[in-house]
C-alpha positions as CSV (number, residue, x, y, z in Angstrom):
1,M,9.8,14.3,-56.5
2,E,6.7,11.4,-56.5
3,P,5.8,10.2,-52.5
4,S,6.7,7.4,-51.4
5,L,3.7,6.4,-49.2
6,F,-0.7,7.4,-49.9
7,I,-3.5,7.8,-48.7
8,G,-4.3,4.2,-47.6
9,D,-0.6,2.8,-48.0
10,L,0.6,0.1,-44.6
11,V,3.2,0.5,-43.8
12,F,4.8,-1.5,-41.2
13,V,7.0,-0.2,-38.4
14,K,9.8,-1.8,-36.1
15,K,10.3,0.3,-32.9
16,N,13.6,1.1,-31.8
17,T,14.2,-0.6,-29.0
18,Q,17.9,-0.9,-29.4
19,G,18.6,2.7,-29.5
20,K,21.0,2.7,-32.5
21,L,20.6,5.9,-34.8
22,P,19.0,4.6,-38.9
23,K,21.2,5.1,-41.9
24,V,21.4,7.6,-44.5
25,N,18.1,7.0,-46.7
26,D,15.9,4.7,-44.3
27,L,12.6,6.0,-43.8
28,V,11.7,7.0,-40.3
29,V,8.8,7.3,-37.9
30,I,9.7,10.1,-36.1
31,V,7.6,12.3,-33.4
32,P,9.1,16.1,-34.1
33,P,10.6,18.5,-31.4
34,L,7.8,20.3,-28.7
35,S,9.0,23.5,-29.9
36,F,7.6,22.4,-33.6
37,S,4.9,20.3,-33.0
38,K,3.1,21.0,-30.0
39,D,0.5,17.5,-30.7
40,K,2.6,15.3,-30.4
41,T,2.2,14.4,-34.2
42,I,4.2,11.6,-35.5
43,M,5.8,11.9,-38.8
44,I,7.3,9.4,-41.5
45,K,10.6,11.1,-43.3
46,R,13.9,10.0,-44.5
47,V,16.8,10.7,-42.9
48,S,19.7,12.7,-45.1
49,S,22.3,13.0,-42.9
50,L,24.2,11.9,-39.4
51,G,25.9,13.2,-37.0
52,N,27.1,12.9,-33.6
53,H,23.9,11.1,-31.8
54,T,22.2,13.5,-33.9
55,F,20.2,13.0,-37.5
56,A,18.7,15.0,-39.7
57,V,15.1,14.0,-41.6
58,K,13.9,15.6,-45.6
59,S,10.3,15.0,-46.8
60,D,10.6,12.7,-50.5
61,N,8.5,16.5,-51.6
62,V,11.4,18.9,-50.7
63,L,9.0,21.6,-52.1
64,E,6.5,21.8,-49.4
65,G,7.1,19.1,-47.2
66,T,8.2,19.3,-43.1
67,D,11.3,18.1,-42.2
68,S,14.9,19.2,-40.2
69,R,14.9,22.7,-41.9
70,I,12.4,23.9,-40.7
71,F,12.5,22.2,-36.5
72,G,16.7,21.2,-37.3
73,S,18.3,17.5,-35.7
74,L,16.6,15.0,-33.9
75,T,18.7,12.5,-31.1
76,N,17.4,9.3,-30.5
77,E,14.1,10.4,-28.5
78,D,12.5,11.8,-31.6
79,L,12.9,8.6,-33.5
80,I,9.6,5.9,-32.8
81,G,11.0,2.8,-35.7
82,R,12.1,2.2,-39.1
83,V,9.9,1.2,-41.5
84,K,10.3,-1.9,-42.6
85,F,8.2,-2.6,-45.0
86,I,5.4,-0.8,-47.2
87,R,2.2,-2.9,-48.8
88,K,1.1,-0.6,-51.4
89,T,-3.2,-0.2,-51.3
90,Y,-4.8,1.0,-54.2
91,P,-8.0,2.0,-55.4
92,S,-10.3,-0.5,-57.3
């Protein structure tokens, strides 16, 4: 599958202030669990499934991406926000 985002694309994010879980297929900005990433890396991933107060994400690049298959399910504490708009930038 072709990536949804490329270097230089602008991503507009609505911060998660209401504590709601995202919907399946939403693009979300997350901080993976500390057990996976000690440096507070942020990631943009697609929500693949919902559980009871948890959700799983998958990479659009399934063969090479890092997602819930590696670091497990996430909670609202891991969710920064939802991607609302992507402005594509094209090389000149």
